[in-house]
C-alpha positions as CSV (number, residue, x, y, z in Angstrom):
1,M,-6.1,6.6,2.2
2,A,-9.2,5.2,4.0
3,T,-11.6,8.2,4.3
4,T,-9.1,10.6,3.0
5,Y,-9.3,12.4,-0.3
6,L,-8.3,15.6,-2.1
7,Y,-10.9,18.0,-3.6
8,R,-10.9,21.1,-5.8
9,T,-13.7,23.0,-7.7
10,P,-12.2,24.9,-10.8
11,S,-13.1,28.5,-11.1
12,S,-13.8,28.2,-14.7
13,A,-14.3,25.2,-17.1
14,G,-11.4,24.0,-19.2
15,N,-11.4,21.4,-22.0
16,R,-14.1,18.8,-21.0
17,K,-13.5,16.7,-24.1
18,T,-9.8,16.3,-24.2
19,W,-7.7,15.5,-21.1
20,T,-5.2,13.1,-19.4
21,W,-5.1,11.6,-15.9
22,S,-1.9,10.0,-14.7
23,A,-1.2,8.5,-11.2
24,W,1.0,6.0,-9.5
25,I,-1.1,3.9,-7.1
26,K,-0.4,1.2,-4.5
27,R,-3.5,-0.9,-3.7
28,A,-4.6,-2.0,-0.2
29,R,-7.4,-4.1,1.0
30,K,-10.7,-2.4,1.8
31,A,-12.5,-2.9,5.1
32,D,-15.8,-2.3,3.4
33,S,-17.5,-3.6,0.3
34,N,-17.5,-0.4,-1.6
35,N,-15.3,-0.1,-4.7
36,S,-12.0,1.9,-4.4
37,R,-12.5,5.2,-6.1
38,L,-9.6,6.8,-7.8
39,F,-11.3,10.0,-9.0
40,G,-14.6,11.5,-9.4
41,A,-16.0,14.9,-10.8
42,G,-19.7,15.9,-10.9
43,T,-22.9,17.3,-9.4
44,G,-24.9,14.1,-8.6
45,Q,-26.1,10.8,-9.8
46,S,-27.1,12.1,-13.4
47,D,-23.9,14.1,-14.1
48,Y,-20.5,12.7,-13.2
49,T,-17.3,11.2,-14.4
50,S,-15.4,8.8,-12.3
51,W,-13.2,5.9,-12.5
52,F,-12.6,3.1,-9.8
53,M,-11.2,-0.3,-9.1
54,Y,-12.9,-3.4,-7.8
55,A,-11.6,-4.6,-4.5
56,P,-8.3,-6.6,-4.9
57,E,-9.7,-9.5,-2.7
58,T,-12.6,-10.1,-5.1
59,T,-12.4,-12.2,-8.4
60,D,-12.8,-8.9,-10.3
61,G,-10.2,-6.4,-9.3
62,R,-10.7,-4.6,-12.5
63,L,-10.6,-0.7,-13.5
64,Q,-13.7,0.8,-14.8
65,F,-14.5,4.3,-16.2
66,Q,-17.8,5.8,-16.3
67,N,-19.2,9.0,-17.8
68,R,-22.8,10.0,-17.1
69,I,-24.2,13.1,-18.7
70,S,-27.9,14.0,-18.4
71,G,-28.6,10.4,-17.3
72,T,-26.9,8.8,-20.3
73,T,-24.1,6.6,-19.1
74,T,-21.0,5.3,-21.1
75,S,-18.7,2.8,-19.5
76,V,-15.2,1.2,-20.2
77,K,-13.9,-1.7,-18.1
78,L,-10.5,-3.3,-18.5
79,N,-9.9,-7.1,-18.5
80,R,-6.7,-6.7,-16.7
81,K,-7.1,-7.5,-13.0
82,F,-5.3,-5.4,-10.5
83,F,-4.6,-7.8,-7.6
84,D,-1.1,-6.7,-6.5
85,V,-1.1,-5.0,-3.1
86,A,2.8,-5.2,-2.8
87,G,4.0,-2.9,-5.7
88,W,2.8,0.3,-7.5
89,Y,0.8,0.6,-10.7
90,H,1.2,3.5,-13.1
91,I,-2.2,4.1,-14.6
92,V,-2.8,6.7,-17.5
93,I,-6.3,7.5,-18.7
94,A,-6.3,9.6,-22.0
95,C,-9.6,11.0,-23.3
96,D,-10.3,12.8,-26.6
97,T,-14.0,12.7,-27.6
98,T,-13.2,14.8,-30.7
99,Q,-11.9,11.6,-32.4
100,S,-14.1,10.3,-35.2
101,S,-13.2,6.6,-34.3
102,A,-14.9,5.4,-31.0
103,N,-11.7,3.2,-30.4
104,D,-9.6,6.4,-30.1
105,R,-11.7,8.4,-27.7
106,M,-10.5,6.5,-24.5
107,K,-7.1,5.0,-24.1
108,F,-5.7,3.4,-21.0
109,Y,-2.1,2.7,-20.1
110,V,-0.9,0.4,-17.4
111,N,2.9,0.5,-16.6
112,G,3.6,2.0,-19.9
113,V,1.7,-0.4,-22.0
114,Q,-1.7,0.6,-23.8
115,E,-4.5,-1.8,-22.8
116,T,-6.5,-3.3,-25.7
117,S,-8.6,-6.0,-23.9
118,F,-11.8,-4.9,-22.4
119,A,-14.6,-6.6,-20.5
120,E,-16.8,-3.6,-21.6
121,F,-16.0,-0.9,-24.1
122,V,-18.8,1.8,-24.6
123,P,-16.8,5.1,-24.7
124,P,-18.4,8.5,-24.8
125,G,-19.8,9.6,-28.1
126,Q,-18.1,12.0,-30.5
127,N,-17.6,15.4,-29.1
128,V,-19.4,14.4,-25.8
129,D,-18.3,16.5,-22.8
130,T,-17.2,14.9,-19.5
131,M,-17.3,16.4,-16.1
132,V,-13.5,16.5,-15.9
133,N,-12.2,20.1,-16.1
134,N,-15.8,21.5,-15.7
135,N,-16.3,23.9,-12.9
136,V,-17.7,21.4,-10.4
137,A,-16.3,19.5,-7.6
138,H,-13.4,17.2,-8.4
139,N,-12.1,14.5,-6.0
140,I,-8.8,12.6,-6.0
141,G,-9.2,9.4,-4.0
142,A,-13.0,9.6,-3.8
143,G,-15.9,9.1,-6.1
144,E,-18.3,11.7,-7.6
145,A,-19.1,14.6,-5.3
146,T,-22.7,14.1,-4.4
147,G,-25.6,11.6,-4.6
148,Y,-23.8,8.4,-3.5
149,T,-22.5,7.0,-0.2
150,P,-18.9,8.0,0.0
151,R,-16.5,5.7,-1.7
152,Y,-12.8,6.2,-1.1
153,F,-9.6,4.9,-2.6
154,S,-7.8,2.5,-0.3
155,G,-4.1,2.6,-0.6
156,A,-1.5,5.3,-1.5
157,M,-1.0,7.6,-4.5
158,N,2.0,9.3,-5.9
159,N,2.5,12.0,-8.5
160,V,-1.0,12.5,-9.7
161,S,-1.4,14.6,-12.8
162,I,-4.3,16.1,-14.7
163,V,-3.6,17.7,-18.1
164,D,-6.3,19.9,-19.5
165,G,-6.5,20.0,-23.3
166,A,-4.2,17.1,-24.4
167,A,-4.5,13.3,-24.5
168,L,-1.1,12.1,-23.8
169,T,0.7,8.7,-23.8
170,A,2.2,7.1,-20.6
171,S,5.7,8.1,-22.0
172,S,5.0,11.7,-20.7
173,F,5.1,10.4,-17.2
174,G,7.2,7.3,-17.1
175,Q,10.0,5.4,-18.9
176,T,11.4,2.1,-19.2
177,D,14.6,1.4,-17.1
178,T,17.4,0.3,-19.5
179,A,19.0,-2.0,-17.0
180,S,15.9,-3.9,-15.6
181,G,13.3,-3.3,-18.2
182,I,10.9,-2.2,-15.5
183,W,8.6,0.8,-16.1
184,K,9.6,3.6,-13.7
185,F,8.6,7.2,-12.8
186,K,10.1,10.2,-14.6
187,P,9.1,13.8,-14.0
188,P,6.4,14.9,-16.5
189,S,8.0,16.2,-19.7
190,G,6.7,18.2,-22.6
191,V,3.4,18.7,-21.0
192,T,1.3,21.8,-21.5
193,W,-0.9,21.6,-18.5
194,G,-3.8,23.8,-19.6
195,T,-6.2,25.9,-17.5
196,N,-7.1,23.2,-14.9
197,G,-3.9,21.2,-15.2
198,T,-2.4,19.8,-11.9
199,H,0.7,17.9,-10.8
200,L,0.5,16.8,-7.2
201,K,4.0,15.3,-6.1
202,F,2.9,15.0,-2.4
203,E,6.4,16.2,-1.3
204,N,5.2,18.8,1.2
205,S,3.8,16.9,4.1
206,G,2.0,20.0,5.5
207,N,0.4,20.7,2.2
208,L,-0.4,17.4,0.2
209,G,-2.6,19.4,-2.3
210,L,0.2,21.6,-3.4
211,D,0.2,21.9,-7.2
212,S,3.6,21.8,-8.9
213,S,2.4,22.2,-12.5
214,G,2.9,26.0,-12.3
215,Q,-0.8,26.7,-12.8
216,T,-1.3,27.1,-8.9
217,N,-4.3,24.7,-9.1
218,N,-4.0,23.7,-5.4
219,W,-6.2,21.0,-3.9
220,T,-7.6,20.7,-0.3
221,L,-7.1,17.7,1.9
222,S,-10.1,16.1,3.6
223,G,-9.4,13.6,6.3
224,N,-6.3,12.3,8.0
225,G,-4.0,11.8,4.9
226,K,-0.4,11.1,5.5
227,Q,2.8,11.5,3.5
228,I,4.6,8.1,3.4
229,L,8.1,7.2,2.4
230,S,7.1,4.3,0.1
231,T,7.3,5.5,-3.5
232,P,7.3,3.8,-6.9
233,T,11.0,4.0,-6.9
234,N,11.4,2.6,-3.3
235,V,8.6,0.3,-2.1
236,Y,8.2,-0.5,1.6
237,A,6.9,-3.7,2.9
238,T,3.4,-3.8,4.3
239,L,1.3,-6.6,5.5
240,N,0.0,-8.9,2.7
241,S,-3.8,-8.4,2.8
242,L,-4.4,-11.1,0.2
243,Y,-3.1,-13.7,2.4
244,T,-5.6,-15.1,4.9
245,D,-4.6,-17.6,7.7
246,G,-7.9,-19.3,8.5
247,G,-9.9,-18.6,11.6
248,S,-12.2,-15.7,11.8
249,G,-9.9,-13.8,9.5
250,I,-7.9,-10.4,9.7
251,T,-9.3,-7.1,8.9
252,Y,-6.6,-5.0,7.3
253,S,-6.5,-1.1,7.3
254,N,-4.2,1.9,7.1
255,G,-2.7,0.9,3.9
256,D,-2.4,-2.7,5.0
257,N,-0.2,-1.8,7.9
258,T,-2.8,-2.6,10.5
259,A,-4.1,-6.1,11.4
260,N,-7.1,-6.7,13.5
261,V,-8.6,-10.0,14.6
262,T,-11.8,-9.5,16.6
263,G,-12.8,-13.1,17.0
264,N,-11.2,-15.6,19.4
265,S,-9.0,-17.3,16.8
266,W,-5.4,-17.4,15.7
267,C,-4.5,-15.8,12.4
268,T,-1.1,-14.9,10.8
269,A,-0.4,-11.7,8.8
270,M,2.7,-11.9,6.7
271,A,4.6,-9.0,5.1
272,T,4.8,-8.4,1.4
273,I,8.6,-8.5,1.1
274,A,10.5,-11.6,1.8
275,T,14.3,-12.1,1.8
276,N,17.0,-14.9,2.5
277,K,20.0,-12.9,3.6
278,G,20.8,-9.6,5.2
279,K,19.7,-7.9,8.5
280,W,16.3,-6.4,8.8
281,Y,14.5,-4.3,11.5
282,W,10.7,-3.4,12.0
283,E,8.3,-2.6,14.7
284,A,4.8,-3.3,15.7
285,K,2.5,-1.8,18.3
286,I,-0.3,-3.6,20.1
287,T,-3.2,-1.3,20.4
288,Y,-5.8,-3.9,21.4
289,N,-5.1,-7.0,23.3
290,N,-8.1,-8.7,24.7
291,H,-6.5,-12.0,25.8
292,N,-2.9,-10.5,26.3
293,E,-2.0,-13.0,23.5
294,G,-0.2,-12.4,20.1
295,Y,3.0,-13.1,18.5
296,I,5.6,-11.1,16.5
297,G,8.3,-12.9,14.5
298,A,9.0,-14.3,11.1
299,A,8.3,-17.3,9.0
300,T,9.4,-18.8,5.6
301,T,7.0,-18.3,2.8
302,N,6.2,-22.1,3.0
303,K,4.0,-21.4,6.0
304,M,1.5,-20.0,3.6
305,A,0.5,-23.6,2.9
306,L,-0.8,-23.7,6.6
307,K,-3.4,-21.0,5.9
308,T,-6.3,-23.6,5.8
309,N,-5.6,-24.5,9.4
310,A,-6.6,-21.9,11.9
311,T,-4.8,-23.7,14.8
312,H,-1.4,-22.6,13.3
313,Y,0.4,-19.5,14.2
314,L,3.9,-18.3,14.7
315,G,6.1,-20.7,16.4
316,Q,3.9,-23.7,16.0
317,T,5.9,-25.0,13.2
318,T,9.7,-25.4,12.6
319,D,9.6,-22.9,9.8
320,S,8.6,-19.9,12.0
321,V,9.4,-18.3,15.2
322,G,7.5,-16.1,17.4
323,Y,7.8,-14.0,20.5
324,Y,4.6,-14.5,22.7
325,T,3.4,-11.3,24.2
326,G,1.6,-13.1,27.1
327,N,4.8,-13.9,28.9
328,G,7.9,-13.2,26.7
329,T,8.4,-16.8,25.7
330,I,9.8,-17.6,22.3
331,Y,8.1,-20.6,20.3
332,D,10.0,-22.2,17.4
333,G,7.9,-25.3,16.7
334,S,10.1,-27.6,18.6
335,G,9.6,-26.1,22.1
336,T,9.5,-22.9,24.2
337,T,12.3,-20.8,25.6
338,A,12.0,-18.2,28.2
339,Y,13.4,-15.0,26.8
340,G,11.9,-11.7,27.8
341,S,9.1,-9.9,29.4
342,A,5.3,-9.9,28.6
343,V,4.0,-7.1,26.5
344,T,1.1,-4.9,27.4
345,T,-1.2,-2.9,25.3
346,G,0.4,0.4,23.9
347,Q,4.0,-1.1,24.0
348,I,6.1,-1.3,20.9
349,L,7.9,-4.4,19.9
350,G,11.1,-4.2,17.8
351,C,12.3,-7.2,15.8
352,A,15.7,-7.5,14.4
353,L,16.2,-10.5,12.0
354,D,19.9,-11.4,11.2
355,L,19.7,-13.8,8.1
356,D,23.5,-13.9,7.8
357,N,23.9,-15.4,11.2
358,N,20.4,-17.0,11.4
359,K,19.4,-15.2,14.6
360,I,16.5,-13.1,15.7
361,Y,16.3,-10.5,18.4
362,F,13.2,-8.8,20.2
363,S,12.9,-5.5,22.0
364,I,10.1,-3.9,24.0
365,N,10.0,0.0,23.9
366,G,13.6,0.0,22.7
367,T,15.1,-2.4,25.4
368,W,16.4,-5.6,23.9
369,Q,15.1,-8.6,25.7
370,N,17.5,-11.2,27.0
371,S,20.1,-8.5,27.4
372,A,20.8,-9.0,23.7
373,N,22.9,-6.8,21.5
374,P,21.9,-7.1,17.8
375,S,24.7,-4.9,16.6
376,G,27.2,-7.1,18.4
377,G,25.5,-10.5,17.7
378,T,24.9,-11.4,21.3
379,G,21.8,-12.7,23.1
380,G,19.9,-13.6,19.9
381,F,17.6,-16.6,19.4
382,N,18.9,-19.2,16.9
383,L,16.4,-19.6,14.1
384,P,14.8,-23.1,13.9
385,A,16.1,-25.6,11.4
386,G,13.0,-25.2,9.2
387,M,13.8,-21.6,8.5
388,T,17.6,-22.3,7.6
389,S,17.4,-25.6,5.8
390,T,18.3,-25.5,2.2
391,S,17.0,-28.9,1.3
392,Q,14.3,-27.2,-0.8
393,G,16.4,-24.3,-2.0
394,N,17.0,-21.0,0.0
395,N,14.0,-20.4,2.0
396,L,12.4,-17.0,1.8
397,I,11.7,-15.4,5.1
398,V,8.9,-12.8,5.8
399,P,8.1,-10.8,8.9
400,C,4.8,-11.8,10.5
401,V,2.4,-11.0,13.4
402,S,-0.2,-13.4,14.8
403,P,-3.2,-11.8,16.5
404,N,-5.7,-13.5,18.7
405,E,-8.4,-11.0,19.4
406,S,-5.9,-8.2,19.2
407,K,-4.9,-5.4,16.9
408,W,-1.4,-4.6,15.6
409,D,0.0,-1.4,14.0
410,C,3.1,-2.3,12.0
411,N,5.7,0.1,11.1
412,F,8.0,-1.1,8.4
413,G,9.9,2.3,8.2
414,N,7.2,4.7,6.9
415,G,7.1,6.2,10.4
416,F,3.5,5.6,11.4
417,F,1.7,3.3,13.9
418,G,-1.8,3.3,12.2
419,T,-2.4,7.0,11.4
420,T,-0.3,8.2,14.3
421,A,3.3,9.3,13.6
422,I,6.1,8.1,15.7
423,T,6.8,10.5,18.5
424,S,10.5,10.8,17.9
425,A,12.7,9.0,15.2
426,G,15.4,6.8,16.6
427,S,18.9,6.8,15.1
428,N,20.4,4.7,12.2
429,G,17.2,4.7,10.1
430,N,19.1,5.2,6.9
431,G,16.2,7.4,5.6
432,S,13.4,5.2,7.2
433,L,11.5,6.3,10.4
434,F,11.3,4.1,13.3
435,E,10.4,4.9,17.0
436,Y,13.5,3.4,18.4
437,D,17.2,3.1,17.4
438,V,17.9,0.7,14.6
439,P,20.8,-1.6,15.5
440,S,23.8,-0.9,13.5
441,G,23.9,-2.9,10.2
442,Y,20.2,-3.5,10.1
443,Y,17.8,-1.9,7.6
444,A,14.2,-1.3,6.9
445,L,12.6,-3.8,4.5
446,N,12.2,-1.8,1.2
447,T,13.2,-2.4,-2.5
448,K,16.2,-0.1,-2.3
449,N,17.7,-1.8,0.8
450,L,16.9,-5.2,-0.6
451,N,18.8,-4.4,-3.7
452,T,21.7,-3.0,-1.7
453,Y,21.9,-5.3,1.4
454,G,19.8,-8.3,0.4
């Protein structure tokens, strides 16, 4: 969400003592040191209710709830650490301050399971009001309304619900899949939403604040928020912002789809989804390229062992392969091969990875280099032995980019380069959105396709 959030000020107060908040969230690494705010309501530093997560790259990564009324603060902090930037979490916070037992006033559920271990547990007193459902500014994806430097949520949200007047369990919003045992989304059931109740599905790309609860409690978008295809039921790959490959380091942004290296040092950014079979396609756009250097390609997950050595990048070991943007040469750890043209700033590189036949193909603005035809299996580059060897089991392969004082916007099928939508969708996307035509038989890296074709 970056500096994007949704806001609403209820016209009248609802139940400030009893309520439920439910949301599916996908974390991303923050480019600043502020905590990632999921929700905030209030009038200033003395009167607010909010909850936030500590940054996933820190040693904390926990969820914390705070309620401050007339200068008196209560706080609950989970022991669970939310480090995952690849998948979605389902979080439910149920508040009922009318309960006589302090242990029953605040309940937290993560992926369907109630949390019982806390780093800090000082819930609101009995019958204490919160600022939730008060007629004050409410923010989703940002902290309390005024009094602090803006703090925003970094990542994505899906199916955000606020129930006014009931403290519900997670089973009202999710269920366990009988086949896999995985907690999954279900449409809210048996819910009486109340005066200020809200259900934001984010299904309308032109009106992300549209309320589907039936209460017409619509929210307003602030910033450049985007609807993405990645959902809790079909997770798309992003760059893995928790992986750092030496050097001056990579700054991640735009939901971990942008990798930026400002220093003159090689680093590698790896995707969050790996596979060892099937045919896969993705795109990357260079938006800044100070030295006309950089690589796009793939590596085995074994390459992560090289992260302490900043001199390693794609194609410098036999378990990785990279297309060098400076002159179109392919590096595979054992040598170099002339393959295509140099890449300039603003151009879009396509990568087609065929793990059924151990080949990789590269395109520039839709033109396949080396006169290749991924659909027909001609003109591809053979993957190096280190990527295909089974001596240590079936190697998992992951898409990568290696910037050197350059910036890459990756599109794994969500249809954006940074915050800019693709200009026109190519064909064969199979529901995913790419700038150029996807070769026949190739697919976007997401969990649905991985289950079907991987």
